[in-house]
N, C-alpha and C positions, 0 to 999 in steps of 0.2 A: 511587433509583439514577439516575445520570447516563447519558445516551445519547451514543454517539459519532455524529458527523455530519460530512459533508463541508463544507469551507469554501466560501464563495461563489467564483465564478470569478475575480473581480478579486483577492481576497485570496490565492487559490491562485497566481495569476500573480505577485503581488508577493513571496510567500514562496519560490516555487520557480523562477520564471522560465519556467515551462511552462504550457501550456494544459490545461484539463480535457480528459480523453480521451487525454492523452499523457504525463501525469506519471509519471515513473519513480522507483522507490525508490533507484535508484543515483545517487549524486552529490548527494543531498539534504544540506542543511546539517546538521551533527551535532546541533544543538540541536532540530531538528524530530523529534518522536516518530514512530515507524513502528509502528503496531499491526497485528499479524497474527493473524487468528483461528486458534485451535489446529487447526481442521479442515483448514486449508491445509497443515499439516505432514504430513498423512496422504497427500498426493498425491505422485506421482512427479515431476511437472513442473507448473508453473503458467505462465500468460502474464500479463505485466505491461507497463505502458507503457514505451516506449523513449526517451522524451524529446520526442517529437513525436506528433501525432495519426496520422501515417502509419507509425509504427514500433512494433512490439511485440516483446518479448523472451521467449523460453521459457527458464525456469531451474528448477533444483531448489529447493524451499522452503528448504532449509538455507542457500542463498546469500542469501535474504532475511533469515533469522534472524540471520545473521552481520553484517549491516549495522549501523553505528553508530546508536544510538537505537532499534533494533528490540526489540519486546517481543511475545512470543507470549501471547495472551489467550484463556482458555477462555470460550466463550459470547459472544464479541464480537458475533456476528450472530444469536444466538438470537431467533427471532420476526421476523427481517428477511429471510427468504427460504427457499428449499427446503432441506431437510436432506440 
């Protein structure tokens, strides 16, 4: 089984134009995949990066799932944090 991991900071900047800690799923290039753990969809609201390290955005998970390239994945974070 392959594991998902974050890209190194420089690669992230090259692909998104944003710094680690501020990457937002909104406005990503359509060919970049956006994986969302299915447990995120159980929340009323989530907080995501707003495009800079100083900005965060609170949204309904459905707004994330509706983005181009978004894919809800069951068990994406299993074993990688609290349940």
